[in-house]
Structures are given as structure tokens and as C-alpha cells.
N, C-alpha and C positions, 0 to 999 in steps of 0.2 A: 385593325381593331380601333375602335373609338370607345373610350370609357371615361365617364365623369367620376372623378375621385373627390369625395367631400373634403372641402377645405384644402385641396391640393391643386385641382384643375383638371382639364381635359387631357387625356393621353391618347394620341392618335398616331398610328403608323401602319404600313402595309407590308413591310419587309422586316425580316429578322436576320441579323448578321452574326455569325459565330466565328470565333477563333477555333482552331483545331487542337493544337497541343496545349495540354493543361486545362483546356476548357471543355471541348466535346469529348476528348479522350486523354488517355495517359500513355506517354511514350509513343504517340502516334496511332494508338489503337482505340477503336470506338466500340463500346459494348452493343450487343443486340438490342438491349432495352433502350438505349439512347437512339439507335437507328430507327426503332419503331416510333419513338416520340418525334423524330425528325419527319417521318412520313406523315404523322398526324398534323404537325405544324404546316407542312406543305399543302394541306387541304385548305388552310386559312390564309397563309402568307406566302410571299416570295421568300424562300430560305436560301441564304448565301453562306458559304463557308470560305473565309479568307485565311490563307495560311502561307507561311514561308516554306512549309513542308519539310521541316527540320529532319524528320525521320524517314522521309520519302514514301509515306504511306497514303497520302491524300487521295490519289486516284483510286487505289484499291479499296480504301475504307468507305468512300462515297459511291462506289460502283453500284448501280441499280437503284440509287436513291434519287428522287426528283428534286435535287438541290442544284443550285448553281455553284460552281467552283471558281474561285479567283485566287490564283497564285500571286503572291506579293513578295517584294524584296525586303521591305521594312515597314515600320509604322507610318511613315509619311505616305508611302504608296497605298497602304491599307486604308488610311483615312481618306485619301483622294478617291479611291474606288468606292468606299462606303458612301461618300457624298452623292454618288450617282443613284443611290437607292432611297434617298431622303423622301419622306420621313421614315426613320427606321428605329428598331430596337436593336441593341447590341449586347453580346455576351462575350466576355473576355476575362483574362486574368493577368496579362503581362504588360511590360512597358510598351511593347509595340502595338498594344490595343488602346492605349490611353487616349489618343486623339479621336479614334473611332468612338470610344465610350463618351467622351466629352461632347461630341456633336450629336449623339443619339437623342431621340425623343425620350427613350427609356433605356437605361443602362444597367446591366447586371454584372457583378464581379463574382466569379466562381473561385472560392477558396477551397480547392480540392487537394488531392494527394501531391500535386506538383506546386502547390502554394499559389500565392498571388502577390503582386507588388503593391506597395503602399500607394503608389500613384494610380494604379488601376482601381484600387479600392476607393480612393478619394474622388475619382472621376465617375463613379457609379451612383445610381439611385438606390440600388438594392444589392446586398451581399448575400450569397447563398453558399451552402456547403457542398453542393453537388449540382452539376448542370441540369440534372433531371428536375430539381426544384424550380429552376428558372423556366424550364420548358413547361412544367405543369402550370405555373402561373400564367404563362402566355396562352395556354389552352383554356384556362378558367379565370376570366377577368375578376371574379369575386375575390380570388386570392390576391390579386394586385390591389384591389380596393382595400382589403383588410390590412395589407402591409403599408400602403402609401398614405392612407387617410390620416388627417391631422386632427 
């Protein structure tokens, strides 16, 4: 995606990186609606799910989806792997997402049922109440422009 945002600048990226727990899903489970949005995003971007897989559901939940899976130990490893996809957009909610969010061309913080850390929020460009909101913005750049323009 490359979009010019008035009085903000150009936003350009080709990959979208997601955290799993608290971001894409709750307690390691991802809804059918979110999985369908992931499929749509994969038509436009390289989509990567980076997770420590706390609940042990990563493989099962992403099965059949055209996403890349990256298992990580911590936020340092997550940020290192994220850097290989640069420029990228990132979507996260926790402390182990902060470095990935800070380095992103565009960063979303999901403040959902599992909450979000203050550091993740401060590292983000946009805060959303549900990951579906971020996904919809990534699928319709007019929504990004409406939110980011100054």
C-alpha cells in the first residue's frame, strides 16, 4: 500500500504483521470473521503472524490461511524478525510488541478484551477497539486517510 495522507505524509508498506494473543484473538482463539479478513488482506499484502504461542493454538488457528507464521521467544526476537519484512504495518497490544510497533511504517494498537499496555499504545499511530477495525482500515485506505490526516 502507498497512500498520501494530507498534512501527514506518505504511508508505504507491503507486509502486515500481527501479534496473535490479545490482538488477532482472545485466549489463543481467532474468530471466523477475523480469519476471513486475514484472507482478504493476503490478497494485497504479505501477512505474518508473530507469536510466542502462549496458548499453543497458533498452528491450529492459522491452518489453511495463506499467512506466514513466525514463532518467537520474546519481543526482541519479534522485532528482529519483523525487520526482515520492512517496510511493514504492525498490529499488536502488548509489551512484547512495542519494538515491532515502534519500527513499523504504520502501527495499530488493539485495545480489546485482553487489554493493551500503555507502552504498546504509545508506540502506535492508531488505537482501535477491535482488530477488525485495523484490518478494515488496511483494506480501505480512505479510512486511514480519515484517521491520520491533520
